[in-house]
C-alpha positions as CSV (number, residue, x, y, z in Angstrom):
1,X,-0.6,19.0,-11.5
2,X,-3.4,16.7,-11.2
3,X,-3.6,15.3,-7.8
4,X,-3.7,11.6,-6.9
5,X,-4.6,9.8,-3.7
6,X,-3.0,6.6,-1.8
7,X,-4.3,6.3,1.3
8,X,-3.3,3.3,3.7
9,X,-5.6,2.6,6.6
10,X,-4.2,0.7,9.5
11,X,-7.1,-1.4,10.7
12,X,-6.9,-4.2,12.9
13,X,-3.4,-3.4,13.9
14,X,-3.8,-5.6,16.8
15,X,-3.9,-8.5,14.4
16,X,-1.2,-7.1,12.0
17,X,-3.0,-6.4,8.9
18,X,-3.5,-3.5,6.8
19,X,-6.0,-2.4,4.0
20,X,-4.5,0.0,1.5
21,X,-6.5,2.0,-0.9
22,X,-5.3,3.6,-4.0
23,X,-7.3,6.1,-6.0
24,X,-5.7,6.7,-9.2
25,X,-5.9,10.2,-11.3
26,X,-6.6,10.3,-14.8
27,X,-3.1,9.3,-15.6
28,X,-3.4,6.1,-13.8
29,X,-0.9,7.3,-11.1
30,X,-0.7,8.0,-7.1
31,X,1.6,8.1,-4.4
32,X,1.2,8.6,-0.7
33,X,3.0,7.9,2.7
34,X,2.5,5.7,5.6
35,X,4.1,6.2,9.3
36,X,3.8,3.8,11.9
37,X,5.6,3.7,15.6
38,X,4.6,2.0,18.6
39,X,2.2,4.8,19.6
40,X,3.1,4.6,23.3
41,X,6.9,5.8,23.7
42,X,9.2,8.3,22.6
43,X,11.2,5.7,20.6
44,X,10.5,7.5,17.5
45,X,13.3,10.2,18.6
46,X,15.8,7.5,18.2
47,X,14.6,6.2,14.9
48,X,12.0,3.4,16.3
49,X,9.5,4.0,13.5
50,X,8.5,3.0,9.8
51,X,8.1,5.7,7.2
52,X,7.2,4.5,3.7
53,X,6.3,5.8,0.4
54,X,3.9,4.3,-1.9
55,X,4.0,4.9,-5.8
56,X,1.7,3.6,-8.1
57,X,2.8,4.3,-11.9
58,X,3.1,2.2,-15.0
59,X,0.9,-0.6,-13.5
60,X,3.4,-1.1,-10.7
61,X,2.7,-0.4,-7.1
62,X,6.1,0.2,-5.3
63,X,7.1,0.7,-1.5
64,X,10.2,2.4,-0.5
65,X,11.8,3.3,2.8
66,X,11.6,6.7,3.8
67,X,13.1,6.5,7.4
68,X,16.5,8.1,7.5
69,X,19.5,5.6,7.8
70,X,21.6,7.9,10.4
71,X,20.8,9.5,13.6
72,X,19.0,6.6,15.5
73,X,20.3,3.6,16.8
74,X,16.9,1.8,17.2
75,X,15.0,0.7,14.0
76,X,11.1,-0.4,14.4
77,X,10.4,-3.8,13.1
78,X,7.1,-5.0,12.3
79,X,5.5,-7.9,11.3
80,X,2.4,-5.9,10.0
81,X,1.4,-7.2,6.4
82,X,-0.8,-5.6,3.7
83,X,-3.8,-7.9,3.7
84,X,-5.6,-6.3,0.9
85,X,-5.0,-3.7,-1.7
86,X,-8.0,-1.9,-3.4
87,X,-7.3,0.2,-6.6
88,X,-9.8,2.5,-7.7
89,X,-10.0,3.7,-11.3
90,X,-7.7,1.4,-12.8
91,X,-8.4,0.1,-16.5
92,X,-10.1,-3.2,-16.9
93,X,-8.6,-6.3,-18.0
94,X,-5.9,-7.2,-15.5
95,X,-6.7,-10.6,-13.6
96,X,-3.4,-11.3,-11.9
97,X,-0.5,-9.6,-10.3
98,X,3.1,-10.4,-9.8
99,X,4.9,-9.6,-6.5
100,X,8.5,-8.7,-6.3
101,X,11.1,-9.9,-5.1
102,X,9.2,-13.1,-4.1
103,X,7.9,-13.6,-7.5
104,X,4.7,-14.5,-6.0
105,X,1.7,-14.2,-8.4
106,X,-1.8,-13.5,-6.9
107,X,-5.5,-13.1,-8.5
108,X,-7.0,-9.8,-8.9
109,X,-11.0,-9.5,-8.3
110,X,-12.6,-6.9,-10.4
111,X,-16.2,-5.1,-9.7
112,X,-18.1,-2.1,-9.3
113,X,-17.8,-0.1,-6.1
114,X,-21.4,1.5,-4.6
115,X,-20.4,4.7,-2.6
116,X,-23.4,6.6,-1.0
117,X,-26.2,4.8,-3.2
118,X,-24.1,6.5,-6.4
119,X,-22.2,3.9,-8.8
120,X,-18.6,4.9,-8.7
121,X,-15.9,3.6,-11.3
122,X,-14.5,0.3,-11.2
123,X,-12.0,-1.1,-8.7
124,X,-9.9,-4.0,-8.6
125,X,-8.8,-5.8,-5.2
126,X,-5.7,-7.7,-4.8
127,X,-6.4,-10.1,-2.0
128,X,-3.6,-11.2,0.3
129,X,-0.4,-10.0,-1.3
130,X,0.8,-10.7,2.5
131,X,3.7,-7.9,1.8
132,X,5.2,-6.5,4.9
133,X,4.8,-2.8,5.2
134,X,8.4,-2.6,6.8
135,X,9.9,-3.8,3.5
136,X,10.6,-2.6,0.0
137,X,8.5,-4.4,-2.7
138,X,6.8,-4.0,-6.1
139,X,3.5,-5.3,-7.1
140,X,3.2,-5.5,-10.9
141,X,-0.3,-5.5,-12.3
142,X,-0.3,-8.2,-15.2
């Protein structure tokens, strides 16, 4: 089975923003996980954490909850939003995306990506989808 990569970079966490990078395989799919806790306590033992799975397939990026629903009395809450999603290797032509369940339409920017002085495949950037990492959502590429 061909591997794929979905990376969530938690940058500027103090400002509550996340950059998500999705590197598609030749089948135009990818998946990965994100784990967030407070980083300073043992609250995760009581369920105070966020554990998400991100799946890109059929032109949709979906976020689903992986945290167990039982076992802990505490849930980690977060105002962290995804500020930008970069999709590497996506087929050209898409100019917008639909965020569900909010039915918000956002623009997509297309362009080449330069890495270590070599030209790599095209990428697209979804700017300011403003979806919360702690919630379920789907972004459909139109």
